N, C-alpha and C positions, 0 to 999 in steps of 0.2 A: 819537408821530408827530412826525418832524422832516419841515420840506418847506424848499426854497428854490429859485428860479426854477427852477434849473438839477437841481436831487438830490431823489430822495425816498425817504423811509424810511419804509413802511407798516407796522411791525410791532414792537414791542420786547418781546424777553422777559429776564428778566433771574435769574442763579441763582447764588445766594451761599454759599462753602464756606468755613467757617472756622471753629478749633477752639474757640473760643468762643460761646454762646451771647448774653451780652448783646452782644459785640461785634458779631456779625451783628445783632442787633436794630438797635442805634444805624445800622450801616450801611445797613439797610433804611429806617429815618427820610431818611435823606437821600438815598436812591441816586436818586430821580428829579432831583432836582436836580444832582448829581453827573452823570449823565447830558445832561443838557440843555447843561449850562456847560460841561463839561471834553469829553465824550465826542461828542459831535455835532460840535462846530466841529472836533475834529482829524480826524473822519473827511470832514467836509466841505473841508478844506483838502484832503487828499490827495487829495479827486475833482477839486478845481478844479485840481490839478496837473496827474492824468490824463486831464483832460478837453481838452489841447490834442493830446495822443498819440490822440486817438479818431475824428479826423479828420472830427467832424462824424458819429458814428454814435451809439448810442445803448445802454449797456451794464444790462443787467439780472441779478442776482445774486441769485435767490431765497432764499439761504440765505448767510444770512456770520454765523459764530460766534467773536467774539473774546475769548479769556481774558486776563483782566489777573492778573498777578502782582504783590501785594502782599507788600514786602518788610518793614513793619510792618505791625502794625493799624490801620490808617489809611488814607485814600485816597492815591495814588501823588501824585507832582507834575508838574507840566505837561510838564518835559521827558522824565520816565519814559514818561508816558502816551504818550506822540508817537513814542518810538521802538518802544514795544509794536505801538502800533496799523499805524506801518508797516512793521514788519516784517510784520507777520500779513497786510497789505494786498496788499504785495509778492507775496507765496503764490499770491493769489488771480489776479492779474493774470499772473504767469509763466507760468500753466496756461493761456492762452489765447493764441493763436499767431497769431492774426489782428489782433493787435494790436500792429504794428511802436512799439517804444519803444526808445529808449537806456536796457538795463538802468542803469549807472550812475547815469542822469538819478533813478532812486529808491535809489541804494544809503545804506545807513548805513553810518555808522561802524563799524567790527568791534568796537573794545572794548568803544562803550556797549552794541551788539548783542549781543555774547555775554554780556557780564556781567548782563543782563536776562531772559535767553532763559532762564537757568538757573529761573528761578521758575515757568515755563510747563512744561503737556505737551509731553511727546517728542512726542506723537501730531501727527498732520497735521490741523487745527482744521477743516479743509472734506473730506469725504469726497469718493472718487473718482465717485460717484454724482451728486454735488451739485456738482461741478466740471463733468461734462457737462451739466447744465442751464444753466450761466451762456450765455448767450445777445449777440451783437453783432449789435446789426441798424443798417440804415441808418437815419438819422434821419427819412428823409421816407417812411419806407416803414413807420412802426410803428405808424400806425392800420391802414392794411392789415392787417397781422400780430395786432394786436387783434382784426379782425374775424373772420380764419380763426379765430384761435382760440375768440369766442366761439361759431361756429357747430357747431366740434368740441364742447365743452363746455355750451354752454346759461349759461355765465357767462362775468367779464371775468376776465382775468390782472390778477395783484394791484398791476401796476403800472400799469393804465391806468383812471383816473378815470372813473366813471358819466358826469361833467356834457359830456366830450370824446365818451363814447360817444352820446349820445342825440340830437349833433348830426353826428356821423362816420357812424354806420350808416346814414343815411337814405338815402331810394337816389341823391337828385341829386348825394351825395357818394360815394357807391360809382360812381356811372360815372366819376366824376374819376379813383379806384384805377387801375380796370380799363384806362384809354389806355395802361399800361402791361403790357410785354409778357409780363413774367416772374410779374406778378400775376394776369392771364388765365391762362398756364399752369397754376400755380400752382391755380387755381379749378375749371378744367377737372380735372385731377387729381382733385383732392378731391371733386369732386360724381359723380364713375365709383368711388371707390373704397370712400365711408363712406355708408352709409345714412342712418346718423343725420344726419350733414351734410344730406345731401340734403335729408332732412326738415324740418329748424329751416331752411333756405334757405325752402322751399315756405312753413312757418309764419310767419315775420316778416316777408313781403312779398306785396302783393296779386299776383294771377295774373297782369295786365298787368304789373307792374313785375319778375316772374320771366321773365316771357316776353320783354321787352326786355331782361334781363339775360344771360339764358341765347343770346340772338340775339348779344350783343356779342359772348359767352367763344366761341360754336360757328359764325359765322357763315363761317370761315375754311376751319373742319373737316366741315362737312356738305355731301354731294352733295346743293344742295337752294340755293335763293335765294329770295330775301327774301319776295317774293312766294307762293311755292307752301309758304313756313313759315308767312306769316300767314293763307293758305285753310286748310290744315289746321285752326286754329286757330278757326277761322269754323263749320267742322264738326264738331267736338263739344261736348257739355256741359263745364260749368268743373268737376263732378268725375272725369273724365276725363284732366284737365289732366298729372297729375301721372304716368300711363302713358305718354302723348307725349311729357313732357319727357324720360321717361327713354331712348324709342327714340330720342332725337335725340341726347341723348346719347351712348349704345349705339352708335351708328353712325359716331357723329365718331369713337370708341376704334378701332373696327373698319376702320373706312377707314385708319389706321393701321398696320393689319395686327397687328394682336392678337389672335390667337385668344378664344372665348367665355370660356371657364374663366377669363382672367384679367382680363376684365371685369365686377366684381363686381356692378356697376346692371344686366349683361344674366342675370346669372346668378338677380338678383333678377326679371327677367322671365319668365325660364323655369319658376321656384317659382311663381309667383303667376298668369301664361299674362296672355293681352291679347283682352278682350271680343271676342268673333269680329264685333259691329259697328263698333267701335273699328279695330279690321284692316281690314275695307273700306273703312271713309273714309278712313284713311292711304293704305293701296294705290290706290284710285281718285283721290287729287290728284296720288300718287307717278305714276300712268300718263299722267294727262292735262298737269300741269305739266314734267315732266322732262326733258330731253336724253338721248339715249341712253347717251353716256356713263355720267349718273347714276344711270337709269336699270337703268343694269346692276350699278352696286354696290348700288341697292336690294335689285334679284331675288335677289344673292348672299345680303345680310344675310336676307332672309324666307326665302329657301330653310334657309340654316345653322339659321336659327330654329327653324324647323319640323322639320327633319329631330332637333333636338336636344330639343325635346319628347318626338315621336313616340319618342325611343329608338336613331333611324336609325343613328343618327351617334355613336360612343362619342368621346369626345376624349381622345389619349393624352400623354404626356409622353412627353420625351426619350428616357428608358430604356424605351420602350413600356409602360410601367407604365400605368393609369389613372389620371388628373389626379384631386388632392383637391377635391373640389365645395366652392366656396365660400358659406359659409353668413352670411345677411347678419341678425341679430337686430336689432329693431326698435329696443332698448336697451342698449349696451354692457354686458354681464351681469359681462366681466369686471373692472368697476372693484370694488375692493374697498371696504367702508363705514367697515372701521376707523381711527379717527383720522382720515377725510377730516372738512376743515374749511371754512365757507360762512362771510362775510360778509355780513351783511344790511344793509337801510336801515330795516326796519318790526319788527324783533326787538318791538317796544312791542305788537304785534298779539295775543301771548301773553295778555293782560289781558281778552281777550273769550272766552279757551276754554270758559268755562262755558255760555256763549252760542252756541255755535255749531252744536250739532245742531239745536236751535229754529230758530234763524236760515234754516239750510238748509234746513229743512223749513218753514219760511212762503215762503222763495223759490221751493219746486217744484224743490229741487235735487234731493230724497232720495227713492226708491220705499219701498214700503211696509213694507220690513225694515230701515229706516234709511242705507240703503248708497247713498252719492252716485251719481247717474245723470247730474248736468251739473256735470264735475270742472272743464271749463276756463271754465265761468259762472261756478262757486264761486271762484276763483283770480281770476280779475278781479274780481269781485265785492269781496272782503276787499284787492285793491289800490284799488282805488278808495276804498271805504273809510278806509283807512289815506295818502290821497297826493289824492284827490278829482281823479284825473286816468284819463284813460283810455287805450287801445291803448300799452302800455308795451311795453317789449322783453321778450324772454324773461329776461334778465343781472336783470331788476327784481325778477321774480318768485320766486325761493329761496325764501326763507319760506311765501311762499301755498302754494308746491305744498306743502311739508311739510305742512301745518297741514289740506292737504285730501288727505291721504294718496298723494299721487302722488309715483312716483320725479323724485330731484331734477334729473335728466339728460334725461327724457321732454321732446323739443318740444313748444309750445303755441303756439297758435296767437295771434299778436298782435290779429288783426282780428274779435275778438270782441266783438260791439254787448250793452252793458245797457240793459234797457227803463228809462224811468220807475218801472214801479212797483220795481222792482231795486233803482234809489236811493235812490226813497223808506223803503224799508225797513232800509235803509244806516243812514240816519238817525235813524231809530228806533232802531236799536241800541244808535248814540254816546246817544240819550236815555237807556234802558236801564241803559247803563252807568253813567250819571251817577245815577240814581236812585237803583240797589243799594249805591252809593260815596258813605257818609255826608259823607265830608272834601270831596267836588267837586258837591254839589246845587247850589251857587250859582255854578257853573261854566259856561261855555258848551260847546260841542262841539267849539268850534276849537278852544281850548285843550289839549282831551284829547286833541284830535289831534296838534295841533304840539308840545307837552311829552311823549307819553306813548308813541303808538302809533308815531311817526316815530321811533323813536330806534333807533341803531346798535347790534349785535349778531353776535357769531358762533354759528353751529350747528355742533356735531363732533358726527359719526354714528358710534356707536361699536356693538360687536359686541349687545352687550346692553341698551343703553342709549343713550339722545342724550343731550346736553348742549346747553344754550342758556346763553349767556353775554349781559347786556344792559347796556349804558353804562350809569352811576350818572352821576345828576345830582340838583342839591342840591333840585328839588322832592318826590323819592322818597322822603322822610319821611312823606309823605301815602300811600305803599303800607301804611303799618303801619297805617292805618285797614278795610283792604281785605277786604271776609270772606267771601273763596273765597282757597282753597289757591294759591298761585303758586310751590311748591320743588317739590312734587311733581307732576305732571300725566300724567294717561294720557287721550290725544285718539282719538276713536273709531272714526279711521280707521285709527289706527298699532298697530302690536304690539308694540313699545318704549314704556315707559314715558321721560320728558321728564325729565330734574332742569334745574330753572332756576338759578343763581344771577343775583339781579339787586341 
């Protein structure tokens, strides 16, 4: 990884093609130094020049493939490298129409460029699909964009650091994001269109925070004042909040003139129904607090809702055909697992895999058949075990969810309370790990936590097996004395085998 104050390279993968195995091995030996001392500085130099053309905007390039042609079986000189890298970086920049820059300011000398390009493959180094993913964001808005990505995916975009997310995703900061009209409208559209997005928003913030946030977004879009909005929430139980929020989001879009079949969150309400008592409570407040014009909109909304449920009205498309029903699944099942990668902070938790089932049973998280009945508690307990922290955001729980057999993309509540008994049992588990690992018997639990459990890694989900890559450190020589298998693992709640490279 290479970083300076302005630029960040998150991941580097190197492939060497040479006609000589001996030459390839020599290059492999020196490749790390070559990339660090020659390639990175030239990329940084190019980006420094480009930065003045970005007009204080933020450029994301998810995949950048640089192919370096070697005239001889040795590393190219700096001058040759600069020409090759600049030529390929220009191809990326030229495909981003939003960047207004003088083309000749990055133009290379034709003779030098033409001579060295003969050593490179003829194909473009960046596919069309990858080009479409290159994003140019307003610099001051990248925090909000990262938050939206998190609510969609449950994890952070590759370019956004966790340390910033833990600060900027707090509720107080979110209110600053939403002072921007464009941001408020973006959130308004997202919460109505994507059920997973909406559920994750509910799971990451308290009911009070979500209520305040939604009013901030919906206040000028619903036919009701703040007093009526708050009055409804006083009349309902906390477990009914989700449905009430859906009603308000739905009517805000309905008031804009959208038909029901074009508002996914209303389709969800229709499919699941509104409890009779809740419907009556909302209707009573509506009758008591609204003006006549506001009441007309609510009556129209409820009438159309009831007609749709009872089948008295069939929505027609513009061509007269019945509109296709919008189905909302709690999880996005269209996502393919094959090759899907996730970066982890607590990859070292794989060390405790032999103890997991007994540990969860001791905590009361399993039923009599050994299946998890408290998966969210189990996930938060593993996070506490590795960090001694509580109330993590979901993006911090990727591997913990995997170890507990949960879908990686499944929203999981942040507001889970761990009992003192559960925390004590987590401490006992660490002691058991030390007792069974002879080389660490005289080591403190805190050392194991910091030096082994808290470890960066990458989880790759594939069709037939999954793979875990764990960052290697000097102290890992102690793993040789581990009395259990750490290469091929079958977790109790996973169908596929996990292959570990540590």
